[in-house]
Jmol script that loads the backbone (N, CA, C; Angstrom):
load data "model"
ATOM      1  N   MET A   1      90.279  48.975 148.084  1.00  0.00           N
ATOM      2  CA  MET A   1      91.584  48.746 148.698  1.00  0.00           C
ATOM      3  C   MET A   1      92.042  47.311 148.470  1.00  0.00           C
ATOM      4  N   SER A   2      91.099  46.398 148.565  1.00  0.00           N
ATOM      5  CA  SER A   2      91.431  44.988 148.344  1.00  0.00           C
ATOM      6  C   SER A   2      91.923  44.760 146.913  1.00  0.00           C
ATOM      7  N   LYS A   3      91.306  45.472 145.963  1.00  0.00           N
ATOM      8  CA  LYS A   3      91.708  45.348 144.561  1.00  0.00           C
ATOM      9  C   LYS A   3      93.143  45.848 144.354  1.00  0.00           C
ATOM     10  N   VAL A   4      93.492  46.955 145.039  1.00  0.00           N
ATOM     11  CA  VAL A   4      94.838  47.522 144.922  1.00  0.00           C
ATOM     12  C   VAL A   4      95.870  46.552 145.501  1.00  0.00           C
ATOM     13  N   LEU A   5      95.576  45.990 146.671  1.00  0.00           N
ATOM     14  CA  LEU A   5      96.498  45.030 147.282  1.00  0.00           C
ATOM     15  C   LEU A   5      96.639  43.781 146.419  1.00  0.00           C
ATOM     16  N   GLY A   6      95.559  43.318 145.834  1.00  0.00           N
ATOM     17  CA  GLY A   6      95.622  42.167 144.927  1.00  0.00           C
ATOM     18  C   GLY A   6      96.474  42.448 143.698  1.00  0.00           C
ATOM     19  N   THR A   7      96.360  43.674 143.176  1.00  0.00           N
ATOM     20  CA  THR A   7      97.164  44.060 142.013  1.00  0.00           C
ATOM     21  C   THR A   7      98.641  44.075 142.357  1.00  0.00           C
ATOM     22  N   PHE A   8      98.988  44.665 143.525  1.00  0.00           N
ATOM     23  CA  PHE A   8     100.401  44.707 143.934  1.00  0.00           C
ATOM     24  C   PHE A   8     100.938  43.303 144.203  1.00  0.00           C
ATOM     25  N   LYS A   9     100.107  42.444 144.781  1.00  0.00           N
ATOM     26  CA  LYS A   9     100.527  41.068 145.049  1.00  0.00           C
ATOM     27  C   LYS A   9     100.815  40.360 143.721  1.00  0.00           C
ATOM     28  N   ASN A  10      99.940  40.521 142.739  1.00  0.00           N
ATOM     29  CA  ASN A  10     100.153  39.890 141.431  1.00  0.00           C
ATOM     30  C   ASN A  10     101.393  40.441 140.735  1.00  0.00           C
ATOM     31  N   MET A  11     101.626  41.756 140.849  1.00  0.00           N
ATOM     32  CA  MET A  11     102.820  42.351 140.248  1.00  0.00           C
ATOM     33  C   MET A  11     104.078  41.793 140.899  1.00  0.00           C
ATOM     34  N   PHE A  12     104.069  41.643 142.218  1.00  0.00           N
ATOM     35  CA  PHE A  12     105.218  41.093 142.929  1.00  0.00           C
ATOM     36  C   PHE A  12     105.474  39.646 142.516  1.00  0.00           C
ATOM     37  N   LEU A  13     104.415  38.847 142.421  1.00  0.00           N
ATOM     38  CA  LEU A  13     104.572  37.453 142.004  1.00  0.00           C
ATOM     39  C   LEU A  13     105.076  37.365 140.562  1.00  0.00           C
ATOM     40  N   ASP A  14     104.621  38.262 139.695  1.00  0.00           N
ATOM     41  CA  ASP A  14     105.108  38.292 138.320  1.00  0.00           C
ATOM     42  C   ASP A  14     106.595  38.638 138.265  1.00  0.00           C
ATOM     43  N   LEU A  15     107.022  39.581 139.095  1.00  0.00           N
ATOM     44  CA  LEU A  15     108.446  39.931 139.136  1.00  0.00           C
ATOM     45  C   LEU A  15     109.290  38.748 139.598  1.00  0.00           C
ATOM     46  N   ILE A  16     108.812  38.009 140.590  1.00  0.00           N
ATOM     47  CA  ILE A  16     109.540  36.827 141.064  1.00  0.00           C
ATOM     48  C   ILE A  16     109.626  35.789 139.944  1.00  0.00           C
ATOM     49  N   ALA A  17     108.526  35.579 139.234  1.00  0.00           N
ATOM     50  CA  ALA A  17     108.519  34.614 138.135  1.00  0.00           C
ATOM     51  C   ALA A  17     109.465  35.052 137.017  1.00  0.00           C
ATOM     52  N   MET A  18     109.518  36.343 136.721  1.00  0.00           N
ATOM     53  CA  MET A  18     110.422  36.844 135.695  1.00  0.00           C
ATOM     54  C   MET A  18     111.878  36.617 136.110  1.00  0.00           C
ATOM     55  N   GLY A  19     112.179  36.854 137.371  1.00  0.00           N
ATOM     56  CA  GLY A  19     113.538  36.625 137.873  1.00  0.00           C
ATOM     57  C   GLY A  19     113.942  35.174 137.775  1.00  0.00           C
ATOM     58  N   LYS A  20     113.019  34.287 138.135  1.00  0.00           N
ATOM     59  CA  LYS A  20     113.305  32.853 138.040  1.00  0.00           C
ATOM     60  C   LYS A  20     113.544  32.436 136.593  1.00  0.00           C
ATOM     61  N   GLY A  21     112.747  32.952 135.681  1.00  0.00           N
ATOM     62  CA  GLY A  21     112.923  32.636 134.267  1.00  0.00           C
ATOM     63  C   GLY A  21     114.236  33.162 133.728  1.00  0.00           C
ATOM     64  N   PHE A  22     114.645  34.348 134.185  1.00  0.00           N
ATOM     65  CA  PHE A  22     115.920  34.938 133.764  1.00  0.00           C
ATOM     66  C   PHE A  22     117.079  34.059 134.211  1.00  0.00           C
ATOM     67  N   VAL A  23     117.056  33.635 135.487  1.00  0.00           N
ATOM     68  CA  VAL A  23     118.117  32.771 136.013  1.00  0.00           C
ATOM     69  C   VAL A  23     118.105  31.430 135.291  1.00  0.00           C
ATOM     70  N   TYR A  24     116.916  30.861 135.059  1.00  0.00           N
ATOM     71  CA  TYR A  24     116.796  29.586 134.355  1.00  0.00           C
ATOM     72  C   TYR A  24     117.388  29.687 132.952  1.00  0.00           C
ATOM     73  N   GLY A  25     117.149  30.795 132.272  1.00  0.00           N
ATOM     74  CA  GLY A  25     117.708  30.994 130.936  1.00  0.00           C
ATOM     75  C   GLY A  25     119.224  31.009 130.965  1.00  0.00           C
ATOM     76  N   PHE A  26     119.813  31.727 131.943  1.00  0.00           N
ATOM     77  CA  PHE A  26     121.265  31.746 132.045  1.00  0.00           C
ATOM     78  C   PHE A  26     121.817  30.355 132.333  1.00  0.00           C
ATOM     79  N   VAL A  27     121.151  29.597 133.208  1.00  0.00           N
ATOM     80  CA  VAL A  27     121.615  28.247 133.533  1.00  0.00           C
ATOM     81  C   VAL A  27     121.566  27.354 132.295  1.00  0.00           C
ATOM     82  N   MET A  28     120.483  27.431 131.533  1.00  0.00           N
ATOM     83  CA  MET A  28     120.359  26.592 130.338  1.00  0.00           C
ATOM     84  C   MET A  28     121.397  26.956 129.286  1.00  0.00           C
ATOM     85  N   VAL A  29     121.639  28.238 129.068  1.00  0.00           N
ATOM     86  CA  VAL A  29     122.656  28.656 128.094  1.00  0.00           C
ATOM     87  C   VAL A  29     124.037  28.211 128.563  1.00  0.00           C
ATOM     88  N   GLY A  30     124.316  28.348 129.859  1.00  0.00           N
ATOM     89  CA  GLY A  30     125.600  27.908 130.403  1.00  0.00           C
ATOM     90  C   GLY A  30     125.801  26.410 130.244  1.00  0.00           C
ATOM     91  N   LEU A  31     124.757  25.630 130.507  1.00  0.00           N
ATOM     92  CA  LEU A  31     124.857  24.181 130.330  1.00  0.00           C
ATOM     93  C   LEU A  31     125.086  23.823 128.870  1.00  0.00           C
ATOM     94  N   CYS A  32     124.406  24.514 127.958  1.00  0.00           N
ATOM     95  CA  CYS A  32     124.579  24.259 126.524  1.00  0.00           C
ATOM     96  C   CYS A  32     126.018  24.542 126.109  1.00  0.00           C
ATOM     97  N   ILE A  33     126.575  25.659 126.568  1.00  0.00           N
ATOM     98  CA  ILE A  33     127.962  25.991 126.237  1.00  0.00           C
ATOM     99  C   ILE A  33     128.913  24.954 126.815  1.00  0.00           C
ATOM    100  N   ALA A  34     128.681  24.522 128.051  1.00  0.00           N
ATOM    101  CA  ALA A  34     129.552  23.538 128.685  1.00  0.00           C
ATOM    102  C   ALA A  34     129.496  22.194 127.954  1.00  0.00           C
ATOM    103  N   ILE A  35     128.305  21.752 127.576  1.00  0.00           N
ATOM    104  CA  ILE A  35     128.161  20.466 126.882  1.00  0.00           C
ATOM    105  C   ILE A  35     128.801  20.538 125.505  1.00  0.00           C
ATOM    106  N   CYS A  36     128.557  21.634 124.774  1.00  0.00           N
ATOM    107  CA  CYS A  36     129.173  21.788 123.445  1.00  0.00           C
ATOM    108  C   CYS A  36     130.684  21.834 123.556  1.00  0.00           C
ATOM    109  N   GLY A  37     131.201  22.534 124.559  1.00  0.00           N
ATOM    110  CA  GLY A  37     132.649  22.592 124.771  1.00  0.00           C
ATOM    111  C   GLY A  37     133.226  21.226 125.093  1.00  0.00           C
ATOM    112  N   ALA A  38     132.525  20.453 125.920  1.00  0.00           N
ATOM    113  CA  ALA A  38     133.003  19.110 126.261  1.00  0.00           C
ATOM    114  C   ALA A  38     132.993  18.209 125.031  1.00  0.00           C
ATOM    115  N   LEU A  39     131.967  18.323 124.196  1.00  0.00           N
ATOM    116  CA  LEU A  39     131.923  17.510 122.976  1.00  0.00           C
ATOM    117  C   LEU A  39     133.056  17.874 122.017  1.00  0.00           C
ATOM    118  N   ILE A  40     133.296  19.162 121.838  1.00  0.00           N
ATOM    119  CA  ILE A  40     134.388  19.586 120.957  1.00  0.00           C
ATOM    120  C   ILE A  40     135.730  19.117 121.515  1.00  0.00           C
ATOM    121  N   TYR A  41     135.926  19.268 122.828  1.00  0.00           N
ATOM    122  CA  TYR A  41     137.172  18.836 123.454  1.00  0.00           C
ATOM    123  C   TYR A  41     137.363  17.324 123.295  1.00  0.00           C
ATOM    124  N   GLY A  42     136.283  16.556 123.538  1.00  0.00           N
ATOM    125  CA  GLY A  42     136.373  15.102 123.395  1.00  0.00           C
ATOM    126  C   GLY A  42     136.681  14.685 121.966  1.00  0.00           C
ATOM    127  N   PHE A  43     136.053  15.342 121.004  1.00  0.00           N
ATOM    128  CA  PHE A  43     136.298  15.029 119.601  1.00  0.00           C
ATOM    129  C   PHE A  43     137.754  15.321 119.236  1.00  0.00           C
ATOM    130  N   GLN A  44     138.258  16.477 119.660  1.00  0.00           N
ATOM    131  CA  GLN A  44     139.655  16.824 119.364  1.00  0.00           C
ATOM    132  C   GLN A  44     140.623  15.867 120.055  1.00  0.00           C
ATOM    133  N   PHE A  45     140.301  15.468 121.285  1.00  0.00           N
ATOM    134  CA  PHE A  45     141.152  14.546 122.030  1.00  0.00           C
ATOM    135  C   PHE A  45     141.222  13.188 121.341  1.00  0.00           C
ATOM    136  N   LEU A  46     140.052  12.678 120.907  1.00  0.00           N
ATOM    137  CA  LEU A  46     140.041  11.386 120.220  1.00  0.00           C
ATOM    138  C   LEU A  46     140.763  11.482 118.874  1.00  0.00           C
ATOM    139  N   LYS A  47     140.574  12.584 118.181  1.00  0.00           N
ATOM    140  CA  LYS A  47     141.259  12.778 116.895  1.00  0.00           C
ATOM    141  C   LYS A  47     142.768  12.805 117.107  1.00  0.00           C
ATOM    142  N   ASN A  48     143.215  13.402 118.190  1.00  0.00           N
ATOM    143  CA  ASN A  48     144.640  13.472 118.489  1.00  0.00           C
ATOM    144  C   ASN A  48     145.187  12.086 118.864  1.00  0.00           C
ATOM    145  N   LEU A  49     144.387  11.254 119.509  1.00  0.00           N
ATOM    146  CA  LEU A  49     144.836   9.911 119.858  1.00  0.00           C
ATOM    147  C   LEU A  49     144.972   9.023 118.614  1.00  0.00           C
ATOM    148  N   ILE A  50     144.061   9.190 117.666  1.00  0.00           N
ATOM    149  CA  ILE A  50     144.057   8.326 116.486  1.00  0.00           C
ATOM    150  C   ILE A  50     145.217   8.672 115.561  1.00  0.00           C
ATOM    151  N   TYR A  51     145.460   9.972 115.337  1.00  0.00           N
ATOM    152  CA  TYR A  51     146.501  10.362 114.375  1.00  0.00           C
ATOM    153  C   TYR A  51     147.802  10.639 115.038  1.00  0.00           C
TER     154      TYR A  51
END
end "model"
wireframe off; spacefill off
backbone 0.3
color backbone group
C-alpha cells in the first residue's frame, strides 16, 4: 500500500512539474515575441526619424 501511495504522490508531483514547465515555456515565448517586437519597432522608429 505504501508503494502505491508513493507512486501516486510521484505522479502528482510530476504533473505539477509538467504544468509549471508548460507555463514557463509560454512565458518565455511571449517575452521573446515582445522583445523582438520592441526591437523591430525601435529600429523602424529610428529609421523614420533619420530619413
